[in-house]
Each structure stands twice: as structure tokens, then as C-alpha cells.
Backbone bond lengths (Angstrom), bond angles and torsions (degrees), N, CA, C in turn:
res aa  C-N    CA-C-N  psi(-1)  N-CA   C-N-CA  omega(-1)  CA-C   N-CA-C  phi
1 M - - - 1.455 - - 1.533 110.02 -
2 E 1.292 113.00 74.93 1.458 120.94 -178.38 1.531 112.19 -58.22
3 Q 1.329 116.42 -34.02 1.467 121.24 -178.46 1.528 112.50 -60.42
4 L 1.339 117.08 -22.84 1.462 121.38 -177.49 1.524 113.23 -96.85
5 E 1.314 116.87 -1.30 1.459 119.87 -179.73 1.519 110.15 -76.52
6 K 1.316 114.78 133.63 1.458 121.30 179.10 1.531 109.36 -71.37
7 G 1.315 116.22 148.74 1.454 120.94 175.59 1.517 114.88 112.79
8 Y 1.334 117.83 1.80 1.461 120.91 179.20 1.527 109.40 -69.70
9 N 1.325 116.84 132.82 1.464 121.69 177.07 1.525 108.39 -114.22
10 Y 1.292 115.94 105.30 1.462 122.30 -176.65 1.523 111.98 -55.07
11 L 1.327 117.33 -38.70 1.458 120.43 -174.26 1.525 113.85 -74.06
12 E 1.324 118.17 -11.09 1.464 119.43 175.69 1.528 111.23 -66.58
13 D 1.315 116.92 -29.75 1.465 121.29 -177.61 1.522 113.81 -113.40
14 N 1.326 117.73 -13.83 1.463 121.49 -171.49 1.523 110.68 -140.28
15 T 1.307 115.25 160.30 1.456 121.18 173.78 1.521 110.54 -112.77
16 Y 1.318 116.26 -39.64 1.457 121.60 -174.80 1.523 111.26 -118.65
17 F 1.322 114.97 154.26 1.457 122.17 171.77 1.518 106.10 -122.78
18 F 1.308 117.06 110.45 1.469 122.18 -174.28 1.531 110.80 48.39
19 G 1.311 116.52 43.50 1.455 121.54 176.23 1.515 115.41 84.26
20 E 1.309 118.59 0.97 1.465 122.67 -178.15 1.527 109.80 -116.62
21 I 1.319 116.61 146.81 1.462 120.81 174.56 1.527 107.55 -84.37
22 P 1.331 117.43 119.59 1.473 120.12 -178.01 1.529 112.24 -66.77
23 N 1.304 115.19 144.00 1.454 122.30 175.16 1.534 108.99 -64.29
24 K 1.326 116.39 140.80 1.474 120.79 -177.92 1.523 112.34 -60.87
25 R 1.309 117.12 -35.02 1.469 119.53 179.26 1.528 110.58 -64.95
26 A 1.314 117.38 -37.70 1.471 120.77 177.46 1.524 110.27 -61.89
27 I 1.305 116.46 -40.49 1.465 120.52 -179.88 1.526 110.50 -66.06
28 E 1.331 116.62 -36.62 1.467 120.63 178.25 1.528 111.67 -69.90
29 I 1.319 117.21 -44.64 1.467 121.51 -175.91 1.527 111.38 -76.63
30 A 1.311 116.61 -46.23 1.471 121.63 -176.70 1.528 108.91 -95.23
31 N 1.312 115.60 62.19 1.466 119.96 -174.27 1.530 112.17 -96.18
32 Y 1.326 114.13 49.96 1.467 123.05 176.39 1.527 108.03 -124.63
33 G 1.306 116.93 137.30 1.458 120.82 -178.98 1.514 113.98 -58.86
34 F 1.336 117.32 -39.14 1.468 119.89 -177.00 1.518 111.84 -61.19
35 F 1.332 117.44 -34.29 1.463 121.67 -176.21 1.532 110.94 -57.48
36 W 1.319 116.09 -38.89 1.458 122.05 -174.00 1.528 113.41 -96.00
37 D 1.317 117.58 -2.75 1.463 121.86 -173.88 1.528 110.66 -80.44
38 V 1.322 116.28 104.28 1.466 120.84 -177.29 1.524 112.47 -83.55
39 S 1.323 117.16 -1.93 1.464 119.90 178.30 1.528 112.55 -103.69
40 D 1.318 117.72 -5.35 1.467 122.57 -179.38 1.524 108.76 -95.93
41 E 1.322 117.02 110.19 1.467 120.88 -176.46 1.524 113.52 -65.54
42 L 1.316 117.76 -13.47 1.463 120.79 177.40 1.526 111.41 -87.33
43 A 1.315 117.49 -13.15 1.465 123.53 -176.59 1.537 110.68 -85.98
44 P 1.333 117.07 163.62 1.472 119.52 -174.09 1.530 115.48 -65.10
45 F 1.333 118.63 -23.81 1.464 120.65 -179.28 1.521 112.39 -118.34
46 G 1.329 117.51 22.38 1.455 121.68 -173.61 1.514 116.03 -95.25
47 C 1.310 117.69 23.06 1.470 119.47 177.83 1.526 109.53 -142.99
48 E 1.305 115.11 166.33 1.462 120.73 -177.17 1.532 112.44 -61.21
49 E 1.330 117.07 -40.74 1.464 120.36 -179.89 1.526 111.13 -59.90
50 A 1.328 116.11 -40.05 1.461 120.43 -179.52 1.527 110.84 -67.58
51 Y 1.317 116.30 -42.02 1.464 120.67 177.25 1.530 110.35 -60.20
52 I 1.321 116.09 -48.10 1.464 120.34 -179.81 1.524 110.46 -61.14
53 A 1.326 116.96 -45.00 1.466 120.38 -180.00 1.522 111.00 -61.33
54 F 1.323 117.17 -42.32 1.463 120.32 -179.74 1.530 111.07 -63.78
55 T 1.322 117.23 -47.00 1.464 119.38 -178.74 1.529 111.18 -67.69
56 E 1.337 117.09 -35.99 1.468 119.26 176.51 1.523 110.84 -67.15
57 L 1.334 116.97 -37.80 1.462 119.85 176.55 1.523 110.21 -62.63
58 S 1.302 116.98 -44.22 1.462 120.97 179.14 1.527 110.64 -57.17
59 D 1.325 116.61 -46.75 1.467 121.10 177.22 1.524 110.97 -64.93
60 W 1.335 117.15 -41.89 1.463 121.64 -178.45 1.528 110.34 -61.40
61 L 1.324 117.20 -41.93 1.468 120.70 179.96 1.526 111.47 -65.24
62 I 1.323 117.24 -34.68 1.468 120.57 176.69 1.523 110.01 -68.28
63 D 1.329 116.69 -43.30 1.466 121.41 -178.17 1.523 113.26 -75.32
64 N 1.328 117.68 -22.42 1.468 122.44 -174.94 1.529 110.88 -131.60
65 P 1.333 117.62 60.17 1.468 119.67 -172.09 1.529 114.99 -63.94
66 N 1.303 117.89 -24.70 1.467 120.56 -177.30 1.521 113.11 -109.89
67 T 1.322 116.76 10.69 1.461 121.37 -178.13 1.522 109.38 -96.60
68 P 1.343 117.66 132.08 1.470 119.74 178.20 1.529 110.91 -60.70
69 L 1.325 116.45 144.26 1.462 121.45 -177.31 1.523 112.57 -62.12
70 I 1.312 117.65 -23.43 1.468 119.96 178.52 1.529 110.05 -57.33
71 E 1.315 117.67 -30.71 1.468 121.14 178.12 1.527 111.00 -65.32
72 C 1.314 117.10 -35.52 1.467 120.79 175.53 1.527 109.90 -65.53
73 F 1.333 116.96 -40.68 1.462 120.54 178.79 1.528 111.43 -67.31
74 I 1.309 117.32 -36.32 1.466 120.44 175.55 1.530 109.37 -61.83
75 W 1.322 116.81 -43.13 1.466 121.76 177.71 1.530 110.73 -62.82
76 I 1.346 117.46 -42.88 1.470 121.34 178.07 1.525 110.12 -59.54
77 L 1.325 116.37 -49.86 1.470 120.19 -178.23 1.525 111.17 -61.78
78 K 1.325 117.47 -39.18 1.467 120.13 178.47 1.525 111.25 -63.50
79 S 1.322 116.95 -29.28 1.470 120.48 176.31 1.522 111.52 -62.86
80 W 1.331 116.34 -23.88 1.466 122.26 177.06 1.535 110.76 -104.13
81 D 1.318 116.74 18.37 1.466 122.63 -178.28 1.526 112.04 57.39
82 L 1.318 116.26 37.96 1.464 122.11 177.29 1.515 109.60 -119.29
83 E 1.297 115.23 150.29 1.454 121.75 172.55 1.521 107.51 -102.03
84 L 1.306 116.66 158.70 1.462 120.88 178.42 1.526 110.85 -54.94
85 E 1.327 116.12 -37.61 1.464 121.21 -179.77 1.529 112.34 -65.66
86 D 1.337 117.64 -22.76 1.471 121.80 179.14 1.524 112.27 -75.84
87 F 1.306 116.53 -18.70 1.464 121.35 -174.86 1.524 108.50 -98.69
88 H 1.327 114.68 84.73 1.468 121.27 -176.83 1.516 109.38 -137.05
89 D 1.318 117.20 -171.62 1.471 122.27 -173.12 1.527 114.24 -55.06
90 D 1.320 118.42 -25.78 1.471 120.32 -179.48 1.530 112.91 -62.64
91 I 1.328 117.83 -23.41 1.471 118.84 -177.22 1.522 112.66 -68.74
92 I 1.334 117.10 -17.12 1.466 118.90 179.39 1.526 112.37 -98.18
93 E 1.330 116.16 1.88 1.464 120.09 176.64 1.529 109.51 -72.79
94 C 1.311 116.22 142.21 1.471 121.30 -177.98 1.525 112.10 -56.53
95 E 1.330 117.35 -39.25 1.470 120.18 -179.38 1.524 111.25 -60.50
96 S 1.319 116.61 -44.62 1.467 120.68 179.48 1.518 111.10 -64.19
97 I 1.312 116.15 -42.07 1.463 121.09 -179.35 1.522 110.78 -66.39
98 L 1.320 116.81 -45.31 1.470 120.35 179.97 1.524 111.45 -62.93
99 K 1.322 116.97 -36.19 1.470 120.29 177.58 1.529 110.09 -61.35
100 I 1.313 116.83 -44.61 1.465 119.99 178.72 1.528 110.36 -64.38
101 I 1.322 116.70 -44.03 1.467 120.61 -178.75 1.524 111.04 -61.85
102 H 1.328 116.97 -42.37 1.464 120.61 -174.50 1.528 114.41 -89.33
103 D 1.316 117.72 -33.44 1.460 120.25 -171.26 1.525 114.94 -105.12
104 L 1.292 116.95 -21.87 1.457 119.76 -173.99 1.526 110.12 -122.11
105 D 1.297 115.84 -177.92 1.459 121.67 176.12 1.526 108.10 -79.77
106 F 1.333 116.36 99.73 1.462 122.43 -174.46 1.521 112.28 -52.49
107 Y 1.323 116.36 -50.10 1.458 117.96 -175.02 1.522 111.08 -65.90
108 E 1.318 116.94 -46.34 1.464 120.38 -176.92 1.526 111.91 -70.40
109 E 1.317 116.90 -45.53 1.461 121.00 -173.18 1.525 114.02 -80.07
110 L 1.301 117.99 -23.68 1.459 119.43 -176.50 1.521 111.51 -120.52
111 M 1.303 118.24 -58.00 1.463 120.55 -174.99 1.529 111.78 -64.38
112 S 1.313 117.75 -49.86 1.468 120.25 -178.18 1.516 111.59 -61.95
113 L 1.319 116.57 -42.60 1.459 120.03 178.60 1.525 110.65 -63.22
114 D 1.321 117.39 -47.39 1.463 119.76 -179.27 1.525 111.68 -64.90
115 Y 1.333 117.58 -41.73 1.468 119.50 175.81 1.525 110.65 -57.40
116 T 1.318 116.14 -44.02 1.456 120.84 -178.60 1.518 111.08 -63.70
117 I 1.314 117.07 -45.94 1.466 121.00 -179.64 1.526 110.93 -64.87
118 I 1.318 116.87 -47.47 1.467 120.69 -177.75 1.529 110.80 -63.47
119 S 1.311 117.30 -46.06 1.465 118.80 -178.36 1.527 112.19 -72.01
120 T 1.313 118.37 -27.66 1.462 120.19 175.17 1.525 110.12 -69.47
121 G 1.326 116.92 -45.35 1.467 120.03 178.26 1.516 112.11 -61.41
122 F 1.331 116.13 -50.08 1.462 119.07 -179.87 1.523 111.51 -74.45
123 G 1.319 116.84 -21.19 1.461 120.45 172.21 1.515 111.08 -63.64
124 Q 1.334 116.75 -39.11 1.461 119.33 176.23 1.526 110.05 -62.16
125 L 1.323 116.95 -39.91 1.465 120.03 177.20 1.528 110.02 -59.78
126 I 1.310 117.35 -46.17 1.468 121.03 -179.10 1.525 111.35 -64.40
127 L 1.315 117.20 -40.95 1.463 121.05 -175.34 1.525 113.70 -83.64
128 Q 1.349 116.82 -35.33 1.460 119.92 -173.53 1.527 114.13 -120.89
129 G 1.313 117.58 -6.29 1.463 120.60 178.61 1.512 114.53 78.50
130 K 1.322 116.68 17.22 1.469 121.20 -179.15 1.519 109.15 -156.95
131 I 1.328 114.95 165.53 1.463 121.59 168.03 1.521 105.26 -127.16
132 D 1.314 116.80 121.17 1.465 120.92 -177.90 1.520 110.72 -55.72
133 I 1.315 115.25 138.34 1.468 121.90 -176.95 1.525 111.54 -58.15
134 D 1.332 117.74 -35.68 1.467 119.61 -176.13 1.529 113.65 -76.76
135 V 1.332 118.46 -6.42 1.465 119.90 174.33 1.530 112.14 -109.56
136 K 1.321 116.94 -9.78 1.468 119.77 -178.60 1.526 111.97 -58.41
137 N 1.321 117.83 -40.29 1.465 120.51 -179.41 1.531 111.30 -63.61
138 I 1.316 116.86 -38.42 1.463 120.82 179.26 1.530 109.80 -64.54
139 V 1.323 116.28 -45.17 1.466 121.07 178.69 1.525 109.87 -64.00
140 Q 1.324 115.98 -43.09 1.468 120.24 179.86 1.531 111.15 -60.49
141 L 1.321 117.45 -43.19 1.465 120.31 179.19 1.531 111.48 -61.54
142 S 1.326 116.88 -40.34 1.469 119.07 178.11 1.525 111.19 -65.67
143 I 1.323 117.08 -40.10 1.470 120.02 178.04 1.521 109.89 -64.38
144 L 1.327 116.84 -46.54 1.468 120.16 -179.57 1.524 111.31 -62.24
145 R 1.321 116.80 -38.28 1.463 119.25 178.20 1.530 109.99 -65.00
146 Q 1.324 116.93 -38.49 1.462 120.33 177.99 1.528 112.13 -66.03
147 M 1.324 117.33 -24.75 1.466 121.80 179.98 1.527 112.44 -80.56
148 N 1.319 117.65 -12.33 1.459 121.56 -178.83 1.527 110.02 -62.73
149 S 1.314 116.40 137.11 1.472 120.68 -176.82 1.529 112.35 -60.75
150 H 1.328 117.87 -32.96 1.472 120.32 178.58 1.530 111.02 -66.58
151 V 1.331 115.77 -38.95 1.465 119.75 178.14 1.526 109.77 -68.06
152 L 1.322 116.39 -45.89 1.469 119.90 178.61 1.527 111.10 -58.81
153 D 1.331 116.68 -41.83 1.468 120.50 178.64 1.527 111.63 -64.84
154 A 1.331 116.53 -45.99 1.467 120.01 -178.44 1.530 111.24 -66.32
155 F 1.313 116.30 -34.99 1.462 121.33 -177.65 1.528 112.49 -79.72
156 L 1.329 116.76 -43.35 1.464 120.44 -170.58 1.522 114.60 -115.94
157 G 1.329 116.88 2.57 1.461 120.35 175.47 1.512 113.31 60.90
158 N 1.310 116.18 -132.57 1.463 121.84 -175.43 1.522 113.79 -92.78
159 N 1.306 118.49 7.49 1.460 120.34 -177.99 1.531 109.78 -81.49
160 E 1.310 115.29 90.99 1.469 121.24 -176.05 1.525 112.32 -62.77
161 Q 1.313 118.06 -35.42 1.464 121.13 179.81 1.523 110.72 -63.74
162 W 1.332 116.98 -45.37 1.460 120.25 178.92 1.526 110.98 -65.40
163 K 1.323 116.56 -40.22 1.473 119.42 178.55 1.524 110.40 -62.02
164 Y 1.317 116.47 -43.74 1.465 121.22 179.12 1.531 110.47 -62.59
165 E 1.319 116.33 -45.47 1.459 120.80 180.00 1.530 110.91 -63.43
166 R 1.319 116.62 -44.98 1.470 120.76 178.70 1.525 110.29 -60.42
167 Y 1.321 116.96 -42.69 1.460 121.50 179.39 1.530 110.35 -61.29
168 L 1.319 117.15 -44.04 1.466 120.55 178.48 1.526 111.40 -63.67
169 Y 1.327 116.93 -40.60 1.466 120.45 176.03 1.528 110.25 -58.83
170 L 1.316 115.99 -45.56 1.465 120.61 -178.41 1.526 111.21 -64.96
171 Q 1.326 117.29 -37.25 1.468 120.04 175.33 1.524 110.52 -60.40
172 R 1.319 116.54 -44.32 1.469 120.13 179.22 1.527 110.49 -64.30
173 L 1.334 116.88 -37.25 1.465 119.39 177.76 1.520 111.06 -61.55
174 L 1.328 117.41 -38.59 1.468 120.11 176.55 1.523 110.65 -62.29
175 E 1.323 117.52 -39.22 1.467 121.28 178.06 1.528 110.89 -65.43
176 I 1.323 116.44 -44.16 1.465 120.79 178.34 1.524 109.77 -63.24
177 L 1.322 116.90 -43.18 1.466 122.09 179.39 1.521 110.86 -58.81
178 E 1.308 116.55 -43.41 1.464 120.55 -179.85 1.530 111.12 -63.27
179 E 1.320 116.42 -39.70 1.463 120.44 -178.62 1.525 112.69 -75.79
180 A 1.319 115.96 -27.74 1.475 120.29 -177.85 1.490 108.64 -67.39
């Protein structure tokens, strides 16, 4: 699993990430190939939702240079009819996850939201070299929810190799998040 080996330098092969020059600190902290792989659907930026979230974050930061990023997350959550107070430890409980899987649109209500949150948080790292402390918990909850076996099963079915790889990617994201 070369993608998980530490020491990858994004700038050795690339100049831009979705049209933006990555912050040097992001390259130092997120020094894993999978992190930057936009073609790997198991990676944080490997889907359309992640691309859209990253480009919207880039525009949002230009339009709101002095606004705390938590305001962007409040706007994201409101897009899903959620309040910031709704996004707490209960979202990673199996009962909450199973309800979404069985009663709601799993991809729209869980996967798309988590992709958006994760890529917005790590997008700040790429663009600014940091992740604001007040949004780290939100990003962490989305990562932890993605690590839940029910989510992995609903997302990846019976492909144990992909589930294992996705889980390892998510573990590394938690490490990067902590260091950011």
C-alpha cells in the first residue's frame, strides 16, 4: 500500500491542486499519496462532492477573508437542514447511522455530507496550512462516522479489501487532523 507510506511530496509531481497552489505546511503534514489522489474514490478528494466542496471553499475564503471557517461549516450544515448543535457525538452512534442507512437516502444524507465536511476541513489545510480548532471536531466526527462498519458496508458492500483500505485512509486522516 504505497499510497499509505509517509514521505510523499505532492510538489515533486504537481504544482496545483484543483487550480490552487498548496500551502507548504499541508504538504509537510499530509505527506501521503492517497491524500492528494483525486482519482481514488476512497481518498478524501476522490469524488465529485469533494471537488465541489474544495472549489466552493476556495471561493468562500476569497469572499470572506476575515470570517471564521466555522461560519462556512454552519452554512454547509444548513444546506442539509442541520444546525451546528445537531452535529455532535450522537451522529457516530450505530443507531443513528442505521436509521440513515435504512430510512433516508444514505448517499445524500450521510456520504455527501461527510465528503463535504472532510474535504472542506482538509481544504483549509491545503489552502491555509491549518485547520481551525473550532472545526476540527466536526471533521473528526465525519471521519469517525465514515469508519463505522455499517457505513463501510453500505458504501463498499462485500469488498473487504476496499473497506480495509478506506479504513486505513481514514485513520491517517485522523492523524493529519490532529497534527493540523
